[in-house]
Wavefront OBJ file of the C-alpha trace (Angstrom):
o trace
v 0.044 -0.087 0.026
v 1.197 3.524 -0.635
v 0.813 6.540 1.602
v 0.652 10.336 1.216
v 1.401 13.231 3.548
v -0.413 16.619 3.017
v -1.210 19.657 5.061
v -4.149 19.164 7.569
v -7.635 20.867 6.170
v -10.784 21.432 7.997
v -12.351 18.290 6.522
v -9.763 16.221 8.590
v -10.276 17.676 12.119
v -13.165 15.335 13.180
v -10.906 12.260 12.341
v -7.867 13.934 13.921
v -9.915 14.565 17.210
v -11.116 11.104 17.345
v -7.704 9.871 16.699
v -6.074 12.079 19.332
v -8.495 11.352 21.969
v -8.085 7.474 21.229
v -4.535 7.950 22.131
v -4.811 9.645 25.641
v -2.592 9.348 27.783
v 0.197 9.241 25.481
v -1.033 12.832 24.255
v -3.602 15.401 25.828
v -7.227 15.026 25.394
v -8.617 17.835 23.160
v -12.048 19.371 22.239
v -12.806 20.673 18.649
v -11.865 24.262 19.518
v -8.491 23.275 21.007
v -7.626 21.147 18.066
v -8.446 24.044 15.697
v -6.309 26.348 17.839
v -3.197 24.070 17.684
v -3.514 23.637 13.960
v -3.705 27.448 13.514
v -0.811 28.004 15.784
v 1.253 25.264 14.178
v 4.399 25.621 11.779
v 3.597 22.088 10.466
v 0.447 20.159 10.632
v 0.147 17.256 8.547
v -1.875 13.840 8.144
v -0.866 10.681 6.453
v -3.497 9.029 4.222
v -3.407 5.785 1.994
v -3.578 6.639 -1.743
v -6.253 4.227 -1.995
v -8.460 6.294 0.570
v -7.146 9.904 0.549
v -9.893 11.165 2.817
v -9.224 8.653 5.679
v -6.896 10.077 8.038
v -4.362 7.384 9.428
v -2.106 9.490 11.354
v -1.273 12.874 11.948
v 1.531 15.166 13.435
v 1.561 18.782 15.020
v 4.593 20.971 15.060
v 5.491 24.123 16.490
v 8.570 26.465 15.839
v 9.986 29.044 18.305
v 7.688 31.844 19.371
v 4.551 30.056 18.855
v 1.643 31.458 20.852
v 1.276 28.030 22.665
v 1.108 27.651 26.562
v 2.292 24.044 26.921
v 4.532 23.558 29.609
v 6.658 21.134 27.712
v 6.773 23.814 24.824
v 7.829 26.436 27.385
v 10.542 24.189 28.823
v 12.037 23.451 25.319
v 11.638 27.225 24.481
v 13.703 28.308 27.394
v 16.686 26.074 26.320
v 16.699 26.986 22.524
v 15.699 29.202 19.822
v 16.206 27.139 16.991
v 13.850 23.981 17.006
v 10.773 22.545 15.744
v 8.664 20.999 18.722
v 6.522 17.863 17.910
v 3.577 18.796 20.126
v 1.635 15.395 19.042
v 2.203 12.509 16.844
v -0.473 10.021 16.522
v -0.846 6.911 14.127
v -4.324 5.039 14.297
v -3.991 1.674 16.145
v -5.131 -0.066 12.803
v -2.325 1.536 10.816
v 0.474 1.157 13.079
v 3.710 -0.917 12.134
v 3.350 0.276 8.653
v 6.221 2.960 8.997
v 3.581 5.887 8.952
v 5.281 7.292 12.104
v 8.701 7.461 10.615
v 7.027 9.084 7.365
v 5.577 11.858 9.326
v 9.054 12.302 11.066
v 10.750 12.244 7.639
v 8.501 15.257 6.878
v 9.212 16.962 10.358
v 13.181 16.493 9.869
v 12.772 17.756 6.176
v 11.122 21.060 7.672
v 13.737 21.095 10.379
v 16.545 21.229 7.549
v 14.600 23.608 5.346
v 14.091 26.150 8.272
v 17.762 25.596 9.647
v 16.254 24.330 12.917
v 19.149 22.888 14.983
v 17.204 20.522 16.989
v 13.597 18.698 16.772
v 12.203 18.165 20.375
v 9.408 16.156 21.573
v 8.391 14.515 24.866
v 7.275 10.943 25.755
v 5.465 9.668 28.859
v 7.513 7.635 31.183
v 4.701 7.603 33.934
v 2.198 6.412 32.583
v 4.831 4.333 30.662
v 4.926 4.511 26.879
v 7.941 2.098 26.157
v 7.026 1.579 22.293
v 7.311 5.340 21.840
v 10.359 5.667 23.812
v 11.968 2.933 21.647
v 10.815 4.502 18.405
v 12.144 7.698 19.053
v 15.302 6.160 20.117
v 15.833 4.757 16.858
v 15.049 8.008 15.014
v 18.136 9.300 17.007
v 16.383 11.119 19.993
v 18.081 11.249 23.368
v 16.611 12.286 26.657
v 17.842 15.726 27.819
v 15.591 16.213 30.797
v 12.347 14.888 32.549
v 9.704 16.872 33.919
v 6.142 16.259 35.924
v 3.278 17.584 34.322
v -0.449 17.697 34.589
v -0.326 18.644 38.146
v 2.115 15.884 38.834
v 0.050 13.055 37.159
v 2.323 12.540 34.309
v 6.157 12.431 34.130
v 7.618 12.823 30.534
v 11.091 12.424 29.084
v 11.955 15.560 27.193
v 13.611 14.441 24.010
v 15.975 15.897 21.398
v 17.423 14.842 18.018
v 19.482 16.897 15.766
v 17.653 18.771 13.022
v 20.255 17.887 10.232
v 19.728 15.328 7.840
v 21.805 12.545 9.771
v 18.803 12.254 12.092
v 16.681 11.576 9.130
v 19.099 8.871 7.839
v 19.192 7.159 11.013
v 15.381 6.736 10.981
v 15.909 4.417 7.833
v 16.225 0.771 8.312
l 1 2 3 4 5 6 7 8 9 10 11 12 13 14 15 16 17 18 19 20 21 22 23 24 25 26 27 28 29 30 31 32 33 34 35 36 37 38 39 40 41 42 43 44 45 46 47 48 49 50 51 52 53 54 55 56 57 58 59 60 61 62 63 64 65 66 67 68 69 70 71 72 73 74 75 76 77 78 79 80 81 82 83 84 85 86 87 88 89 90 91 92 93 94 95 96 97 98 99 100 101 102 103 104 105 106 107 108 109 110 111 112 113 114 115 116 117 118 119 120 121 122 123 124 125 126 127 128 129 130 131 132 133 134 135 136 137 138 139 140 141 142 143 144 145 146 147 148 149 150 151 152 153 154 155 156 157 158 159 160 161 162 163 164 165 166 167 168 169 170 171 172 173 174 175 176
């Protein structure tokens, strides 16, 4: 099966909201207004679809650049440490579409955007409590390393704060 990436459009929002909220607690729950605000403020907001069903969202990524109008505590943590980055706020692949390299496809687009914007680093966070070992292993394969940890959501979640080089070497590591 072949897949395509494209920018999120308004027709995708209901599917993205369903995918996002099915992925809680790996990502924060959203309502429609919150999702629309994220997409509007994002530097990059893409969906992945199959070429056979281009209107069915299989996964998505929402990414922010420095100086975004975004109050996330994790985004603020990274913003305090760098002025040259892309921050992956959320990346979700539907349960039915996992293990088809769609996450790597989304990250290819993110690392391409990082190179094109001369962003030195790509940042993200992954839950360690509640644990998300699959995501930690996936990000490790992409070249991400832990640069810190922080408790969020009033201490109910602990995240590993991860960084990867924004240059093309990170992209090359993501390939098998």
